[in-house]
N, C-alpha and C positions, 0 to 999 in steps of 0.2 A: 732626112732621109725615113721613109717609114720601116718601121720592123716589120720583118717576115712573119705571119701569121700559120698555123696547122689549122684548114678547115676539114672536115671531113663532110662530105658526099652526104645526101641522103641514104642512097646504097647501102653506105660505108657504114652508116653509125646505124641501120636496120640490122648489116652481119652482125655489128662489133657490138651493138646491144644482144643480139640471140646467141652468140659464143658466150657472152658474161651471165644471162641466164639460162642457159645450159649447164653452164659450170656450178652456179649456186644450185639451182634445182640436186645435179647430182652429186653434190659435195655435202650438200644439206647447210653452206653457210657462202658468206661470200667471199671467203679469205682467200682463193686463188683467184677468183676472177677479180677481186681487188689489184692481186699481186700482179695479173698480167695484163691491165690495163696500163698498171704505171710503168711496166716494160715494155708497152704498145708506146707512149709518149715518151718514155726515156730514151730509146730507138730514134724515135719521128725527130728527134729534139737534135741528134746526132748530122740532120740533113740540114740544117745551118749552118754548118762548118765546112761540111763536106756531100753536098747536092749530090751529088752522081755517085755516092758510095752503093745505092742499088744497083741489081742486074737489070740490063737492059730489055727492053720487052720485044714485041714484031712490033708494036705501036710505038711510035718515035717519040714521041714527047713521055711516055712511060716506063718506070721502072718500079723493079717489085721490091722490097725490104723483107729479108729474111729475118723472122722472129723466131725462134724453137718452130714447128710447126708450122704457122704463118706464115704467110704474106700478104705484107701490106701495099700494094699498088699504088702508086703517088705520081703526082706529075708538081713539076715546079713553076710556077710563072714570076712576074716582076717582084709580087708582095704577099705570094701565099705558097704555101704547102698543100696541094689537093691531095687527101685520099681519098681515092675514088673505091675503092672493095678491100673489104678481106677477107683472105683465103685462107681455109682450113686445107694444105697437103694432101691432107689423108683422104680427102672428095675425091669424085671422078670429077679427071683435069676436062676433061669435052665438056661438062657445064658450065665451066670456067667463063665466065661476063664481064670484062674490066669495065667498061664506059655503060 
């Protein structure tokens, strides 16, 4: 049996690195960005044991994992956890596009 992998979509990567870059520039160091990234990975690893821990969304196969003021929207397939986007909850919810 193949091990499940965490895969970030291109959109999720862009959002993730935009968030990390913002905090690095604002704080003039990478300490918080590093801590936040590690927190995202730690929370995503919980999905290996409890894949349905995230909140269900209007899209049947997509769930949202809440991490502080962010939501990681993900989908579970046979061999992957696909992170579709990272959402900062302080943004206008009308701008949210998951896929």
